Every structure is written in structure tokens, then in C-alpha cells.
ChimeraX commands (.cxc) that place a marker at each C-alpha (Angstrom):
marker #1 position 82.25,152.99,23.02 radius 0.5
marker #1 position 79.12,153.27,25.15 radius 0.5
marker #1 position 77.49,150.24,26.77 radius 0.5
marker #1 position 74.02,150.44,28.28 radius 0.5
marker #1 position 73.74,147.56,30.81 radius 0.5
marker #1 position 69.94,147.63,30.58 radius 0.5
marker #1 position 70.30,146.46,26.96 radius 0.5
marker #1 position 72.24,143.35,28.04 radius 0.5
marker #1 position 70.69,140.08,29.20 radius 0.5
marker #1 position 71.58,138.59,32.58 radius 0.5
marker #1 position 73.76,135.50,32.11 radius 0.5
marker #1 position 73.79,132.63,34.59 radius 0.5
marker #1 position 77.02,132.60,36.55 radius 0.5
marker #1 position 79.27,129.72,37.54 radius 0.5
marker #1 position 77.54,129.61,40.93 radius 0.5
marker #1 position 73.81,129.23,41.53 radius 0.5
marker #1 position 71.95,132.53,42.10 radius 0.5
marker #1 position 74.78,134.68,40.72 radius 0.5
marker #1 position 74.10,136.44,37.39 radius 0.5
marker #1 position 76.30,138.69,35.30 radius 0.5
marker #1 position 76.41,141.20,32.49 radius 0.5
marker #1 position 79.85,141.50,30.92 radius 0.5
marker #1 position 80.83,145.13,30.42 radius 0.5
marker #1 position 84.50,144.63,29.50 radius 0.5
marker #1 position 86.38,141.45,28.61 radius 0.5
marker #1 position 90.08,141.76,27.79 radius 0.5
marker #1 position 93.05,139.38,28.00 radius 0.5
marker #1 position 94.39,141.21,31.07 radius 0.5
marker #1 position 91.07,141.51,32.96 radius 0.5
marker #1 position 87.47,142.57,32.79 radius 0.5
marker #1 position 84.44,144.07,34.51 radius 0.5
marker #1 position 80.97,142.62,35.10 radius 0.5
marker #1 position 77.75,143.83,36.61 radius 0.5
marker #1 position 76.86,141.03,39.05 radius 0.5
marker #1 position 73.44,140.36,40.59 radius 0.5
marker #1 position 73.49,138.27,43.77 radius 0.5
marker #1 position 70.13,136.73,44.66 radius 0.5
marker #1 position 68.77,136.55,48.18 radius 0.5
marker #1 position 70.54,134.00,50.45 radius 0.5
marker #1 position 73.20,133.30,47.77 radius 0.5
marker #1 position 76.79,132.34,48.55 radius 0.5
marker #1 position 79.79,132.36,46.22 radius 0.5
marker #1 position 82.08,129.92,48.04 radius 0.5
marker #1 position 85.62,130.51,49.22 radius 0.5
marker #1 position 88.08,130.48,46.34 radius 0.5
marker #1 position 91.27,132.17,45.19 radius 0.5
marker #1 position 92.99,133.23,41.99 radius 0.5
marker #1 position 96.73,132.63,41.64 radius 0.5
marker #1 position 97.18,135.15,38.84 radius 0.5
marker #1 position 94.73,138.02,39.28 radius 0.5
marker #1 position 93.50,140.67,41.69 radius 0.5
marker #1 position 89.74,141.20,41.83 radius 0.5
marker #1 position 87.74,144.18,43.03 radius 0.5
marker #1 position 84.14,144.77,44.06 radius 0.5
marker #1 position 82.17,148.02,44.13 radius 0.5
marker #1 position 78.78,147.73,45.85 radius 0.5
marker #1 position 75.98,149.41,43.90 radius 0.5
marker #1 position 73.03,148.02,45.92 radius 0.5
marker #1 position 72.55,145.76,48.92 radius 0.5
marker #1 position 74.65,144.62,51.84 radius 0.5
marker #1 position 76.80,141.64,50.90 radius 0.5
marker #1 position 79.32,140.08,53.24 radius 0.5
marker #1 position 82.74,139.98,51.62 radius 0.5
marker #1 position 85.24,137.46,52.95 radius 0.5
marker #1 position 88.89,138.36,52.40 radius 0.5
marker #1 position 91.30,135.91,53.99 radius 0.5
marker #1 position 89.90,135.05,57.41 radius 0.5
marker #1 position 87.94,138.32,57.75 radius 0.5
marker #1 position 84.19,138.60,56.99 radius 0.5
marker #1 position 83.38,142.23,56.22 radius 0.5
marker #1 position 79.81,143.56,55.99 radius 0.5
marker #1 position 79.56,145.74,52.89 radius 0.5
marker #1 position 77.40,148.76,52.15 radius 0.5
marker #1 position 76.43,150.69,49.04 radius 0.5
marker #1 position 79.33,152.77,47.76 radius 0.5
marker #1 position 82.10,150.68,49.33 radius 0.5
marker #1 position 85.03,149.29,47.36 radius 0.5
marker #1 position 86.84,146.03,48.14 radius 0.5
marker #1 position 90.14,144.70,46.81 radius 0.5
marker #1 position 90.62,140.91,46.73 radius 0.5
marker #1 position 94.39,140.43,46.39 radius 0.5
marker #1 position 96.06,137.84,44.19 radius 0.5
marker #1 position 96.15,134.36,45.85 radius 0.5
marker #1 position 94.12,135.44,48.93 radius 0.5
marker #1 position 90.97,133.39,49.63 radius 0.5
marker #1 position 87.71,135.31,49.26 radius 0.5
marker #1 position 83.94,134.85,48.99 radius 0.5
marker #1 position 80.68,136.82,48.57 radius 0.5
marker #1 position 77.48,136.21,50.52 radius 0.5
marker #1 position 74.06,137.86,50.50 radius 0.5
marker #1 position 72.35,136.89,53.77 radius 0.5
marker #1 position 69.34,139.08,53.03 radius 0.5
marker #1 position 66.09,137.17,52.57 radius 0.5
marker #1 position 64.27,139.85,50.57 radius 0.5
marker #1 position 66.79,141.95,48.60 radius 0.5
marker #1 position 69.34,141.23,45.90 radius 0.5
marker #1 position 72.79,142.77,45.81 radius 0.5
marker #1 position 74.14,144.53,42.73 radius 0.5
marker #1 position 77.91,144.64,42.38 radius 0.5
marker #1 position 80.47,145.88,39.91 radius 0.5
marker #1 position 83.12,143.13,39.88 radius 0.5
marker #1 position 86.36,143.29,37.99 radius 0.5
marker #1 position 89.74,141.65,37.72 radius 0.5
marker #1 position 93.26,142.52,36.65 radius 0.5
marker #1 position 95.64,139.72,35.66 radius 0.5
marker #1 position 99.11,139.88,37.11 radius 0.5
marker link #1:1,2 radius 0.2
marker link #1:2,3 radius 0.2
marker link #1:3,4 radius 0.2
marker link #1:4,5 radius 0.2
marker link #1:5,6 radius 0.2
marker link #1:6,7 radius 0.2
marker link #1:7,8 radius 0.2
marker link #1:8,9 radius 0.2
marker link #1:9,10 radius 0.2
marker link #1:10,11 radius 0.2
marker link #1:11,12 radius 0.2
marker link #1:12,13 radius 0.2
marker link #1:13,14 radius 0.2
marker link #1:14,15 radius 0.2
marker link #1:15,16 radius 0.2
marker link #1:16,17 radius 0.2
marker link #1:17,18 radius 0.2
marker link #1:18,19 radius 0.2
marker link #1:19,20 radius 0.2
marker link #1:20,21 radius 0.2
marker link #1:21,22 radius 0.2
marker link #1:22,23 radius 0.2
marker link #1:23,24 radius 0.2
marker link #1:24,25 radius 0.2
marker link #1:25,26 radius 0.2
marker link #1:26,27 radius 0.2
marker link #1:27,28 radius 0.2
marker link #1:28,29 radius 0.2
marker link #1:29,30 radius 0.2
marker link #1:30,31 radius 0.2
marker link #1:31,32 radius 0.2
marker link #1:32,33 radius 0.2
marker link #1:33,34 radius 0.2
marker link #1:34,35 radius 0.2
marker link #1:35,36 radius 0.2
marker link #1:36,37 radius 0.2
marker link #1:37,38 radius 0.2
marker link #1:38,39 radius 0.2
marker link #1:39,40 radius 0.2
marker link #1:40,41 radius 0.2
marker link #1:41,42 radius 0.2
marker link #1:42,43 radius 0.2
marker link #1:43,44 radius 0.2
marker link #1:44,45 radius 0.2
marker link #1:45,46 radius 0.2
marker link #1:46,47 radius 0.2
marker link #1:47,48 radius 0.2
marker link #1:48,49 radius 0.2
marker link #1:49,50 radius 0.2
marker link #1:50,51 radius 0.2
marker link #1:51,52 radius 0.2
marker link #1:52,53 radius 0.2
marker link #1:53,54 radius 0.2
marker link #1:54,55 radius 0.2
marker link #1:55,56 radius 0.2
marker link #1:56,57 radius 0.2
marker link #1:57,58 radius 0.2
marker link #1:58,59 radius 0.2
marker link #1:59,60 radius 0.2
marker link #1:60,61 radius 0.2
marker link #1:61,62 radius 0.2
marker link #1:62,63 radius 0.2
marker link #1:63,64 radius 0.2
marker link #1:64,65 radius 0.2
marker link #1:65,66 radius 0.2
marker link #1:66,67 radius 0.2
marker link #1:67,68 radius 0.2
marker link #1:68,69 radius 0.2
marker link #1:69,70 radius 0.2
marker link #1:70,71 radius 0.2
marker link #1:71,72 radius 0.2
marker link #1:72,73 radius 0.2
marker link #1:73,74 radius 0.2
marker link #1:74,75 radius 0.2
marker link #1:75,76 radius 0.2
marker link #1:76,77 radius 0.2
marker link #1:77,78 radius 0.2
marker link #1:78,79 radius 0.2
marker link #1:79,80 radius 0.2
marker link #1:80,81 radius 0.2
marker link #1:81,82 radius 0.2
marker link #1:82,83 radius 0.2
marker link #1:83,84 radius 0.2
marker link #1:84,85 radius 0.2
marker link #1:85,86 radius 0.2
marker link #1:86,87 radius 0.2
marker link #1:87,88 radius 0.2
marker link #1:88,89 radius 0.2
marker link #1:89,90 radius 0.2
marker link #1:90,91 radius 0.2
marker link #1:91,92 radius 0.2
marker link #1:92,93 radius 0.2
marker link #1:93,94 radius 0.2
marker link #1:94,95 radius 0.2
marker link #1:95,96 radius 0.2
marker link #1:96,97 radius 0.2
marker link #1:97,98 radius 0.2
marker link #1:98,99 radius 0.2
marker link #1:99,100 radius 0.2
marker link #1:100,101 radius 0.2
marker link #1:101,102 radius 0.2
marker link #1:102,103 radius 0.2
marker link #1:103,104 radius 0.2
marker link #1:104,105 radius 0.2
marker link #1:105,106 radius 0.2
view
């Protein structure tokens, strides 16, 4: 099956200024294309039953994993382990971030 993300509409996310396009949605996990608007923050949270991952396609988000805030760059891959607090922030005032975000249920 081929999916062309440009054919999909952006859906409003659970958090203001986060938008997604679902590419894969299965019982054991999924993958979304996520657009993070300028100055947007996805607050600290955790998942007791899944590991998430982020691949940065565009922009420079700050990824919080546990107590560490890590500046991200295009082409970097982050793993957000099961039950560890994490967050995403785009401090840029003029550019969005584009991320590939997925999860695997444990």
C-alpha cells in the first residue's frame, strides 16, 4: 500500500498548535506526520504502556526525555522509553517543525 501524505488533510492534535497526518494506525502502534507550529509546546507526559519515537524531518525542536532537554536537528532520531516523562517544544518564532512520530505498545 502506498500513502502520499500530501493527499491527506492536517488534523488538529490533542494539544494546540500540533497537527497530524496518520500514516499507520494499528492495535500495537502507529506512525504520524506531525507539524509543530512556531512557539508550540506539547507538555510533559508519559505513557505507561508504549515506547514512542521521533524522527526530525524539518526544524529544530527541543525534545525533553526525563530531566534532559535535548536540542534536535534534521535527521536525528529520538526514543522516548515506556513510562519516562517527555515533551516536545518548538521555540522558533518563524519556522514550523515537521516530525515523524510513532509508537509501539508494550
